[in-house]
N, C-alpha and C positions, 0 to 999 in steps of 0.2 A: 524424401518424405517418409517418415516412419509408418509402416503398415500396422494398423490396429489388429490385434488377434480377433478371430471369430468367436462369437458367443455360442455356448452350448444351449440347446433347447431346454436343458435341465437346470440352467444356472439359477433361476429363481428358487427352486427347491433346495439347491445346495446352500444358498445364502441363509435360508431358514435353519439349516443344520450347522451353521457356523464354519463352513469350509474356508480354508486358506487357499487362495487362488494364485496360480502362476501360469505363464504362457508355455504351451507345449505344442511344437509343430504347427504354429500359427493359430492355435486355439487357446482360449482362456478356460482352464480346467482346474478342478480341485487338486491341489498338491497333496493335501491330507485333511482329515477331519479332527485333528488334535491328538491322535494316538496311532502312529504309523505301525507300531508293533502289533496292536490289536487288529489293525486292518490287514496286515500280512498274515496273522493267525487265522483270520476269517477266510482269506483266499485259500489257504492251505488245508484248513480243517473244518470249516463250516460253510457259510455262504456270504459272499461279499458282492455288493452292487457297485459296478464300475462304469464310468462314462466312456463310451467308445466313439464319441463324436469325431475324433481326429482320424479314425480309420476310414479309408475310402470306401464308397459304395457306388458301383457302376451297374446300371441296369442294361441288360443285353437281350434283344428279342429278334426273332426271325426264323424262317424256315430252315436255313442252313447254319443254325446256331452251333451245333456240335462240331461241324467241320471247321468253323471259324475258331472255336476254342482250342481245337487240336493244333491249329497252326500257331496259336499264341503261347500255349503252355508246353514247355519242353518235357516235363514229367508231371505226373499226378499220382495221388494215392489210391485212385479207383476210377471207375467209369462215371460219366456224367449221367447218373441214374436220376429218374424223376423223384422228387420229394426227398432229396439227399444232398449232402454237401461233401466236397473232397478238397484236399490240399492240392495246390498246383504251383509249379515253379516256372518263372518266366524271366526274361531279361528286359529291364526298363532302364533307359539312360545308361546303358553299358554295365548295369549292375544286376546281379542275380537277386530276384525278389520272390519271397514266399507269399502266396496269396491263398484265398479260399474261394471256391466256386459253389454256389448254392443254386440248385435247379428246382423250381416250383411252378406248377401249372404250365410247363413248357417253356417258361422264360428262365433267365438266370440273373442272379445278383453276384457280381464279383466283389469280394472284400479284399482291400489292399492295406498294407501297413500305412501309418501316417506319412503324409507327404508324397504318396505315390498315385493318388487318384487321377490327377490330370495326365500323367504319363501313361497310365493304363487306358484311360479314355482315348488318347491319341493313338495308342497301339491298336486297340480294337477297331477304331475307325479306319486305320490304314490296312488292316488285314481282314476286314469284314467281307463275308461272302455276299452273294446277291440276296437282297431283301433283309439283311441283318442290320439292325440299328442299335446304337448305344446312347446312353444318357448318363451324365455324371449327376447322381442324385444325392451326393454326400451332404450338401447344405440344405436339401429339401426334406431330409429325413432325420430321425433321431435313432440312436442305437445304444441300447443299455445291455450290459453284460451282468448276469447273475452267476458268479463263478464259485466253485468249491464243491466238495463231495456231498454236501447237504443241499445243494442249490435246487434240485428238482423237488425234493421233499419240502423245502421251505416255501417254494413258490406255489404249491398246491393250495388253493383257496385264496391266493392273492391275485393271480391272473384270471381274467374272465374266460379262459379257454380250458378245455380238457387236455391235460398234458400226460395222462397216464400211459398212453400208447406211444409216446415219443421216445425213440431210442437214440443212443449215441450215433451221431452222423446224420440224423433225420433233419429235414427242413420242410416246413409247411406254411401255407399262406391262408389267412382267414380274414373275415370281415367283422368289425365291431363298431357300432354306431356309424355305419356307412363309411368306415375308413378301413383301408387294407393294412394288415399287420403280417409280418413275416417272423416266424419263430424257428430258431435253430437250436438243436441240442449239441453242445460241444463248446469249444472256447479257443481263443488265440493262445492259451497257455498249454494246450494239450490235455488239460484235465476236464472233468465233467463240468457241465454248466448249461445255462440257457442264454440265448441272445435274442433280444426283441428289437426288430426294426419297424418303425412306424413313421407316419408323417411328422414333420417337425412340430406342427401345431398340436399334436397329441402327446408330445414329450412330457410336458408338465403333468398331464393326467397319469401317464405310465409311472413316472418317478414318484408322484404323489401317493399312488397306491402302495408302492414299496415302502415309502416312509411311514405311511399309516400303520402298516402291519409289521414293521421291522422288529419291534420288541417281541411281539407274539410269536414270530416265526424265526427269530434269531438271524436276522439279516443285517450285516454291517456295511454302511457306506464306506467305500475305500477310494482313496485318491491315487493320483498318478505315481507318487513316489513308491508306494507298496506294489502297485501294478507293474511298474517298470523293473523293479527288483525281481519280481516273479518272471517277467518276460526274459530277463537276462539269464535266468537259470534253466529256461526251457531247452530241451533237446529238439533239434530239427526233425520233423517227421519225414522229410525227404532227403 
């Protein structure tokens, strides 16, 4: 039986923008919005909005959290500091995999490349210290990337949060309308940007705000074709 691709929480918004959809890593995502060259230009030079639904998100909590993470990741770009994220390299299914680890309010969210969430979840469960618990929250959350050198400037006035004090590598958690949002400054591309993780039910609201102000703040919706090209050109941070 053919497995149907998962739907992005942002799908309804993309349809309004005329996205051309294709399946990527088990998800139905925008391939492009009609102009791949303009989307690539926004990623490199301005601000592009990218759907990161296919990237894994694993919540990890517990008293011995740091000890567990140190057994999982063979190398990392820094310490597991509070309100910060770092790159980490681990082995999943006999393959070396580059992940990101964001620590906020004492808990962590592990971000994995597409298709690696379940393997990461199983690895954490196998190596979890006493009292450490993990949950695969990939399909329960939405993740939107605002990437490019003008991303932070463009998103001022769009997000209902103050982001002026957010520096590269920072991670913070906040509440809005009784819902928890996690905001990271950085990107999977190694360039500047912002990433918003929210409940899947809040995805349409988050994407809708970006669409509403996209012309005023020069934000370009970008599909997976331009994003994958940028990923292929990225140099590994570890």
